[in-house]
C-alpha positions in Angstrom: -6.8 -20.6 6.1 -5.2 -22.9 8.6 -2.7 -21.3 10.9 0.9 -22.2 9.9 3.7 -20.6 11.7 6.7 -19.0 9.8 10.2 -18.5 11.1 11.6 -15.3 9.3 15.4 -15.2 9.1 17.0 -11.8 8.8 20.8 -11.6 8.7 22.4 -8.2 9.1 25.8 -6.5 9.2 26.2 -2.8 10.1 22.7 -1.9 8.8 21.6 0.0 11.8 20.5 2.9 9.7 18.2 0.7 7.6 17.1 -2.3 9.7 14.2 -0.7 11.6 12.1 -0.1 8.5 12.7 -3.7 7.4 11.6 -5.1 10.7 8.6 -2.8 10.9 7.4 -4.1 7.5 7.4 -7.6 9.0 5.6 -6.4 12.1 2.9 -4.9 9.9 2.1 -8.2 8.2 -1.6 -9.1 8.0 -0.5 -12.7 8.5 0.3 -12.7 12.3 1.7 -16.2 12.8 5.5 -15.7 12.7 8.7 -15.3 14.7 11.6 -13.1 13.5 15.1 -14.2 14.1 17.6 -11.4 13.5 21.2 -12.8 13.2 23.7 -10.0 13.6 26.8 -11.0 11.7 29.3 -9.2 13.9 28.0 -5.6 13.4 30.1 -2.8 15.0 27.3 -0.1 14.7 24.2 0.4 16.7 22.3 -2.6 15.3 22.0 -4.3 18.7 20.4 -1.3 20.4 17.9 -0.8 17.7 16.8 -4.5 17.7 16.8 -4.6 21.5 14.2 -1.8 21.6 12.0 -3.5 19.1 12.3 -6.9 20.8 11.3 -5.4 24.1 8.0 -4.3 22.5 7.4 -7.5 20.5 8.2 -10.9 21.9 8.1 -12.4 18.4 11.4 -10.7 17.6 14.6 -12.5 18.7 18.2 -11.3 18.4 21.3 -13.5 17.9 24.8 -12.2 17.6 27.8 -13.8 16.0 31.1 -12.4 17.4 32.8 -12.4 14.0 31.5 -11.6 10.5 31.2 -15.0 8.9 29.0 -14.2 5.9 25.3 -14.3 5.0 25.1 -18.1 4.5 26.4 -18.8 8.0 24.1 -16.2 9.4 21.0 -17.7 7.7 21.9 -21.2 8.7 22.3 -20.1 12.3 18.9 -18.5 12.1 17.4 -21.7 10.7 19.0 -23.8 13.5 17.5 -21.6 16.2 14.0 -21.5 14.6 10.9 -23.2 15.9 8.4 -23.4 13.1 7.6 -25.4 9.9 8.0 -22.7 7.3 10.9 -20.4 6.6 11.0 -16.9 5.1 14.0 -14.7 4.4 14.4 -11.0 4.6 17.3 -8.6 4.0 17.9 -5.6 6.2 17.4 -3.1 3.4 14.2 -4.6 1.9 10.6 -3.8 2.7 7.7 -6.3 2.6 4.3 -5.2 1.6 1.7 -5.8 4.3 0.0 -8.8 2.7 3.2 -10.6 1.5 3.1 -13.6 3.9 -0.7 -13.9 3.8 -0.7 -14.3 0.0 2.2 -16.7 -0.1 0.9 -18.9 2.7 -2.4 -19.1 0.9 -0.6 -20.7 -2.0 0.8 -23.4 0.3 -2.7 -24.0 1.6 -4.0 -24.4 -2.0 -1.1 -26.3 -3.4 0.3 -28.7 -0.7 2.7 -30.2 -3.3 4.9 -27.1 -3.6 8.1 -26.8 -1.5 8.7 -23.1 -2.1 6.5 -20.1 -2.9 8.1 -16.9 -4.2 6.7 -13.6 -5.5 7.6 -10.8 -7.8 9.3 -7.8 -6.3 9.7 -4.1 -7.2 13.4 -3.2 -7.7 14.5 0.3 -7.4 17.8 1.3 -9.1 20.2 3.9 -8.0 18.7 6.4 -10.4 15.2 5.8 -9.1 14.1 3.7 -12.0 11.6 0.9 -11.0 11.6 -2.6 -12.5 9.5 -5.6 -11.7 11.4 -8.9 -11.2 10.9 -11.4 -12.6 9.6 -10.3 -15.9 6.1 -11.7 -15.8 5.6 -11.2 -19.6 6.8 -14.8 -20.0 3.6 -15.8 -18.2 3.0 -16.9 -14.6 2.7 -20.6 -15.8 6.3 -20.5 -16.9 7.4 -19.3 -13.4 5.8 -22.0 -11.3 5.5 -25.7 -11.1 8.5 -27.7 -12.2 10.9 -25.0 -13.3 14.2 -26.6 -12.6 15.3 -26.3 -16.2 14.5 -22.6 -16.3 16.5 -22.0 -13.1 19.5 -23.8 -14.5 19.8 -21.0 -17.1 19.0 -18.0 -14.9 17.6 -17.2 -11.5 14.1 -15.7 -11.4 13.7 -15.9 -7.6 14.7 -13.0 -5.3 16.1 -14.3 -2.1 13.8 -12.3 0.3 10.8 -13.3 -1.7 11.0 -17.0 -0.9 9.0 -18.9 1.7 10.1 -22.5 2.1 8.6 -25.6 3.8 10.9 -26.9 6.6 10.6 -30.5 5.3 11.7 -29.3 1.8 14.7 -27.4 3.2 15.8 -30.4 5.3 15.6 -32.7 2.3 17.7 -30.4 0.1 20.7 -30.0 2.3 24.2 -30.2 0.8 27.0 -31.5 3.1 24.7 -31.0 6.1 24.1 -27.3 5.2 21.0 -25.4 4.1 22.8 -22.4 2.5 26.2 -23.5 1.2 28.7 -21.7 3.5 31.5 -22.2 1.0 29.9 -19.8 -1.5 30.4 -16.1 -1.0 27.9 -15.2 -3.8 24.7 -16.6 -5.4 24.1 -18.8 -2.4 20.4 -18.3 -2.7 20.2 -19.3 -6.3 22.3 -22.4 -5.6 19.8 -23.4 -2.8 16.8 -22.7 -5.0 18.2 -25.0 -7.7 18.4 -27.9 -5.2 14.9 -27.2 -4.2 13.5 -27.0 -7.7 15.2 -30.3 -8.6 13.0 -32.0 -6.0 9.9 -29.9 -5.6 7.4 -27.9 -7.5 7.4 -24.1 -6.9 4.6 -21.7 -6.3 4.5 -18.1 -7.5 2.6 -14.9 -6.7 2.9 -12.6 -9.8 2.1 -9.5 -7.7 5.1 -7.6 -6.4 5.0 -8.0 -2.6 8.4 -6.6 -1.8 10.4 -3.5 -2.5 14.2 -3.8 -2.8 17.1 -1.6 -3.7 19.0 -3.0 -6.7 22.8 -2.7 -6.2 24.2 -2.8 -9.7 27.9 -3.7 -9.3 29.7 -4.7 -12.4 30.6 -8.3 -13.1 34.2 -7.4 -12.6 33.5 -6.7 -9.0 32.3 -10.2 -8.5 35.0 -12.2 -10.3 36.0 -14.4 -7.4 32.8 -15.3 -5.7 30.4 -15.0 -8.6 32.2 -17.2 -11.1 33.2 -19.7 -8.4 29.5 -20.1 -7.5 28.5 -20.4 -11.2 31.1 -23.1 -11.8 30.0 -25.0 -8.6 26.4 -25.0 -9.9 27.5 -26.3 -13.3 29.4 -29.1 -11.7 26.6 -30.1 -9.3 24.0 -30.0 -12.0 26.1 -31.2 -15.0 24.0 -34.3 -15.5 20.7 -32.3 -15.8 22.3 -29.7 -17.9 23.4 -32.4 -20.4 20.0 -34.1 -20.3 18.2 -30.8 -21.0 20.7 -30.0 -23.8 21.7 -26.7 -22.2 25.2 -27.5 -20.9 27.0 -25.7 -23.7 24.6 -22.7 -23.5 25.2 -22.2 -19.8 29.0 -22.6 -20.0 29.1 -20.2 -22.9 27.0 -17.7 -21.0 29.5 -17.9 -18.1 32.6 -17.6 -20.3 31.1 -14.6 -22.2 30.6 -12.8 -18.9 34.1 -13.8 -17.8 35.5 -12.3 -21.0 33.6 -9.1 -20.5 35.1 -8.9 -16.9 38.6 -9.5 -18.2 38.8 -12.9 -16.4 38.4 -15.4 -19.2 41.5 -17.5 -18.7 41.0 -17.4 -14.9 37.4 -18.6 -15.1 38.3 -21.3 -17.8 40.9 -22.7 -15.4 38.4 -22.5 -12.5 35.7 -24.3 -14.5 38.1 -27.1 -15.5 39.3 -27.6 -11.9 35.8 -27.7 -10.4 34.4 -30.0 -13.1 37.4 -32.3 -12.7 37.0 -32.4 -8.9 
């Protein structure tokens, strides 16, 4: 397989107690052609010291610090701007990559030059220790790759840290000069994947190549950011939602969740304002 270099972006904020295991899972990759850009989003713990020790032992690890906490989208965009290579991967500071993650995903790029993004299944661990595989591959791998824009319009099947993206793809799919939309405080990865799926085929590795803790906050805890992001996505992709005949389905899905969260009127007003704008 031809050597293609990957820039791995890892934003972090006060995860000094977790970040080392995340970094070490990257350093153990069987695919060796990468750089790791850690963007510290204004941490006040010992994150800097932990990363500095690792970077001293591995010149592929680079540390960038933002003086103020500006959010994950800003941190990821900062990492992208400082990157050197033609592929991007994303990691979270509390997730663990399996050793052959990058190798298997880069093999898909080599075999399918038409794809813009390759993602994989991941093993999610709930607070009670229950393990789940995401996405549910019972729908069939063929339904999770290729042109899946219509599927992503209804629900997101791509875990953010599972994605590897071609640089050319990411550059083509910018919105208002940004890669990740910095105006969103939630679902920023889903919103980006929608833009990519609208323009490119996606590749998929059905094998779980990442282990992630699943934080199950209720919808009510996400009222502002979550529903704002969903409304923005509906507005940006309204034409496609109507063409696929799923506009009403998606809007009803959002409003049902808003009703369950006790925010129905608030979200209806938000939806109307964003669609009108």
